[in-house]
C-alpha positions as CSV (number, residue, x, y, z in Angstrom):
1,X,14.8,-58.8,-36.4
2,X,12.6,-58.1,-33.3
3,X,12.5,-54.3,-33.8
4,X,9.3,-52.7,-32.5
5,X,8.1,-49.5,-33.9
6,X,7.0,-46.9,-31.3
7,X,4.0,-45.7,-33.2
8,X,1.6,-48.2,-34.8
9,X,-2.1,-48.2,-35.7
10,X,-2.9,-49.8,-32.3
11,X,-0.2,-48.0,-30.2
12,X,0.7,-44.3,-30.0
13,X,-0.5,-41.0,-28.6
14,X,-4.2,-41.7,-29.3
15,X,-4.0,-44.9,-27.3
16,X,-2.2,-43.5,-24.3
17,X,-5.4,-42.1,-22.7
18,X,-7.9,-44.5,-24.3
19,X,-11.5,-43.3,-24.0
20,X,-10.5,-39.7,-23.2
21,X,-8.8,-39.1,-26.5
22,X,-11.3,-40.9,-28.7
23,X,-11.5,-39.1,-32.1
24,X,-8.4,-37.0,-31.7
25,X,-5.5,-36.0,-29.5
26,X,-5.0,-32.6,-28.0
27,X,-1.8,-30.8,-28.7
28,X,-0.6,-31.0,-25.1
29,X,-0.8,-34.8,-24.7
30,X,2.5,-35.7,-26.4
31,X,4.5,-33.1,-24.5
32,X,2.9,-34.1,-21.3
33,X,3.7,-37.8,-21.8
34,X,7.3,-37.1,-23.0
35,X,8.4,-34.2,-20.6
36,X,5.9,-34.1,-17.7
37,X,4.0,-31.1,-16.5
38,X,6.9,-28.7,-16.8
39,X,7.7,-29.8,-20.3
40,X,4.0,-29.5,-21.3
41,X,4.0,-25.9,-19.8
42,X,7.1,-25.1,-21.8
43,X,5.7,-26.5,-25.1
44,X,2.3,-24.7,-24.6
45,X,4.2,-21.5,-23.8
46,X,6.1,-21.8,-27.2
47,X,2.8,-22.5,-29.0
48,X,1.3,-19.5,-27.3
49,X,4.3,-17.4,-28.4
50,X,4.0,-18.6,-32.0
51,X,0.2,-17.9,-32.1
52,X,0.9,-14.4,-30.7
53,X,3.7,-13.9,-33.2
54,X,1.4,-14.7,-36.1
55,X,-1.4,-12.5,-34.7
56,X,0.9,-9.5,-34.3
57,X,2.1,-9.8,-37.9
58,X,-1.4,-9.8,-39.3
59,X,-1.3,-6.5,-41.2
60,X,-3.5,-6.0,-44.3
61,X,-0.7,-4.1,-46.0
62,X,1.8,-7.0,-45.7
63,X,1.2,-10.0,-47.9
64,X,3.1,-12.7,-45.9
65,X,1.7,-11.7,-42.5
66,X,-1.9,-11.8,-43.8
67,X,-1.3,-15.0,-45.7
68,X,0.2,-16.9,-42.7
69,X,-2.6,-15.5,-40.5
70,X,-5.3,-16.8,-42.8
71,X,-3.6,-20.2,-43.1
72,X,-3.3,-20.5,-39.3
73,X,-7.0,-19.5,-39.0
74,X,-7.9,-22.4,-41.3
75,X,-5.8,-25.0,-39.6
76,X,-5.8,-24.0,-36.0
77,X,-8.6,-26.2,-34.8
78,X,-7.4,-29.3,-36.6
79,X,-3.9,-28.6,-35.4
80,X,-5.0,-28.5,-31.7
81,X,-7.2,-31.6,-31.9
82,X,-5.4,-33.9,-34.3
83,X,-1.7,-33.0,-33.8
84,X,1.2,-31.1,-35.1
85,X,1.3,-32.5,-38.6
86,X,-1.4,-30.1,-39.6
87,X,0.8,-27.2,-38.6
88,X,3.7,-28.6,-40.6
89,X,1.6,-29.2,-43.6
90,X,0.0,-25.7,-43.6
91,X,3.4,-24.1,-43.3
92,X,4.6,-26.2,-46.2
93,X,1.6,-25.1,-48.2
94,X,2.2,-21.5,-47.4
95,X,5.8,-21.8,-48.5
96,X,4.8,-23.4,-51.8
97,X,1.6,-21.5,-52.6
98,X,2.5,-18.1,-51.2
99,X,5.0,-17.2,-54.0
100,X,2.6,-18.6,-56.7
101,X,-0.4,-16.6,-55.2
102,X,1.7,-13.4,-54.9
103,X,2.9,-13.7,-58.6
104,X,-0.7,-14.2,-59.7
105,X,-1.8,-11.2,-57.7
106,X,0.9,-9.1,-59.4
107,X,-0.1,-10.3,-62.8
108,X,-3.9,-10.0,-62.4
109,X,-3.7,-7.0,-60.0
110,X,-2.9,-4.7,-62.9
111,X,-6.1,-5.6,-64.6
112,X,-8.2,-5.7,-61.4
113,X,-7.0,-2.4,-60.1
114,X,-7.2,-0.5,-63.5
115,X,-9.3,2.7,-63.4
116,X,-12.6,2.3,-65.1
117,X,-15.1,5.1,-65.8
118,X,-17.8,5.3,-63.1
119,X,-21.3,5.4,-64.6
120,X,-23.2,8.5,-63.6
121,X,-26.5,7.8,-61.9
122,X,-29.1,10.1,-63.5
123,X,-32.3,10.6,-61.6
124,X,-35.4,11.9,-63.4
């Protein structure tokens, strides 16, 4: 049919700047290529806003803020070097695993937080 796909194993963002991007592609390359310098600035500003939003919500008393902060800490380097799919995948994992983990904490938290007698240390 003569249809060419835009992204192939030998074409795509990693090949746009061959030699510079060997081994990965920085998060700003695709916005720069698609939208120019102003678009790259806008996308990086949105990414900065998102990172700050996650950081501000990191509160030890709030489950979801702490869970998303931890997930972003795990994925941030891969996200910035290898692309946005890492961010999408970690947010999907948070959405799926978060409720399961929270339910497990509620179930096991009763046992883990139960009061136990403290043994007295007797010195002779």
